[in-house]
C-alpha positions, 0 to 999 in steps of 0.5 A: 411358211407355204411357198406361194406357187406351191399353195396356188397349185394345191388350191387351183385345180386349173393351174394343178392340171396345167403343171401336171400335163404337159410339164410333169409336175402333178401335185395329186401325186405327192408320194415316192416309191420307197422311203427316203430321207436327207443324209443331212437330217433336214426336212424332206416333204414330197410335194409332186410327182412326174409321169415316169415315177419320179418325185419332187421333194421340198427340202428344208421348206424351200429348196426343190430336189427331184428324185427319179424311180431309178435311183438318181436325185438332184437339186433343181432350184431354191423355190417351188416358183423357180422349179416350175419356171424351169419346168415350163420354159426349159421343159424335159423334152429339150434335150442337149441344152447347155451353158455354152449356148447363147440366148438365141441358140437356147431359144432355137433349140427349145422351138424345135423341141416344142414343135415335136411335142405339138405334133406328138402329145401337146398340141395346145403347148403354147397356149398351156405354157402362157396359162401357167406362166400368167396363173402362177406369175412366173417371171420372164427372165432370160433363158441363159440366166435360168439354165445357170441357176438350174446348173448351179442348184445341181452343183449344190446337191452335195453335200446338204441334199443328198437322198437316202433310201431309208431302209438300206441307207444308200445314197441316190446317185448324182451325175459326176458333172455336178460333184466337186472332188473332196480334195479341192474343197479342203485344199482351197483354204491352204491354197489361198493362205499359201499364195498369201504367204509367198507374196509376204503377207505377214497376216497369213503367216500369223494365221498359220501360226494360230490355226493348226487346221489351217496349217495342215491345209497349207502344208497339203497345198504346198505338197502338190504345188511346189515352188523353188522359193518355198523353203523359207515358208516350209521351214517356218511350217516344220518349226511350228509343227515341232513346237506344237504341243500336240505333236504326239497326235497322229495327224500332227506326227504325219504333218510334221513328217510331211513337212520335213520331207519338203524341207529335206527335198531342198538338200540345204545343209543349214537345215540338218539341225532342224531335220535332226529333231524333226526326224529323230536323228534320221537325217543329219546332213544335207546330202543324205536329207535328199536321199531320205526325202526321196524314199519318203516320197515313194512311201507316203508323200508324193506329188500326185494328189490323185493317188492320195487316199480319200481318207486324207481328205475326209479327215482334213474335211472333218477337222475343218468342220466340214462335216456334211462333206465328209459324210457324203464322201464317206457314204459315196464310198461305202456304197461303192465298197464290196467285201473289203474288210480294211476299207469297211473298218476305216469307214466304220471308224470314220463314220463313228467319228463324225457322229453317223452311227447308223452308217457306221453300223451299216459298215460294221454289219458288213465288216462283221460278216467277213470275219473268219476267227471266233476272236475277230467275230467277237471283236467286230460284234462288240463294235457293232453293238456299241453303234447300234445302241448309239444309233438308238436301235437297242434290239439290234444292239442286243443281237450283236451282243449275242453274236459276240457271246457266241463267238467268245464261247461265253455260254458254253465255256470255249470256242471251236477254233480257240482263236478267243480262248482266254477272252475273259483275261483280256481286254475284249472281255471287258469290252463286251461285259461293258456294252452289256451293262451300257445296254441295260441302262439304255434299255431301261431308260427306254422303258424296255423292261425285258431287254434291260433284264436280259442284258443284265443277266448276261452282263452278271455272268460275264462279270463273274468270268472276267479278270478282277481288274476288269470287274473292279473297273466296271463296278460303278457302271455295273451298280448303275445298271443293276439299280436301273433294272430294279 
């Protein structure tokens, strides 16, 4: 359904001319300086341009996003009508408007700015504003309300309206004032339930017992907001974690360790049996518990949430189902990451876990460029091939596998530095071979016969080179790939 105000501007040249000048919303310039899309995958339509090279976009058919020509983007309104109301009544030449101002102060600030605009470029400003408001039937709401709507929209830019350059996949910038730290978002539910538990809410205890993700949030909230009376709650959390059937998974192990630290810090002898079980015998009595807890605090579980790894909050966001929040945090981190191999590897794996194979491939491509040995290049090239295939760029997957073969020396029998020698007897050989077969299937399904045959030819040679166990494990996949090519 077309927005009413947008339809008026597209069908009424007189109104369109007023919107374009002096208010900078030109529907005749509905294009952007580069190809862009939303990280969330929602629809994006350029609907107007401003007089500085920026563009207004319609997102998801309703909300309005403004992107500058210099790489900034912010949500400005929930509809085109609301956006025009802001542009007309809070025009861009009115600087330093603040939510701290009351209605009279806002009126005075806008009148002063309007006086300058009349002198410099818009002598008919009053008549133009009145005609556009009347023609578009814009409401006459208080300025404080309109400014509040504008700031509310800006704070909702993340996570659903983050704009990406479609070529390099980098995100447009957003003023820090409109960004909420991810840790505050993911800690919110845990903080609320922790407060309920502190006042004896039995329902809160039942929720924590039934929900391992909520339990993780409560535990983190307790880590950064410690109270003398929390020991019974911490004991409950630790017992629940010890009873958890999935305690061997990494996140549960780390949470169990953290819960043990928080209990041990109280130094109660009666907790010794519980701590002995939680720490595999490292803690056996109250006095030693305090010393152990202090040492663990130094290593892992401090009280400064600002010092915590951003990956902690990203993983908690993913577990909470806040995939877009996790994605945006990872994209911002990736954009700010230079030649740091460890960080790029973590970003690549985390992006793959949330299903963003395109961004994971971007991180992986940069990681591959940093590898010094043939073995490391082959290993990271294999991962890049998998990510490129999963994102749908089969040609790029083929190029990545070519780099993996070159690093392994699979074409000429050896590698210059020897770091990938005997690759055919190791797991890497099986993985690289598997990717050739998977690419064969994907290329055949996509109708790329040449790529399918090329990948299969290399796959056959690799199958002949890997050990018998790997070849046997890949037999079913190999058969399907051969049939696909045939």
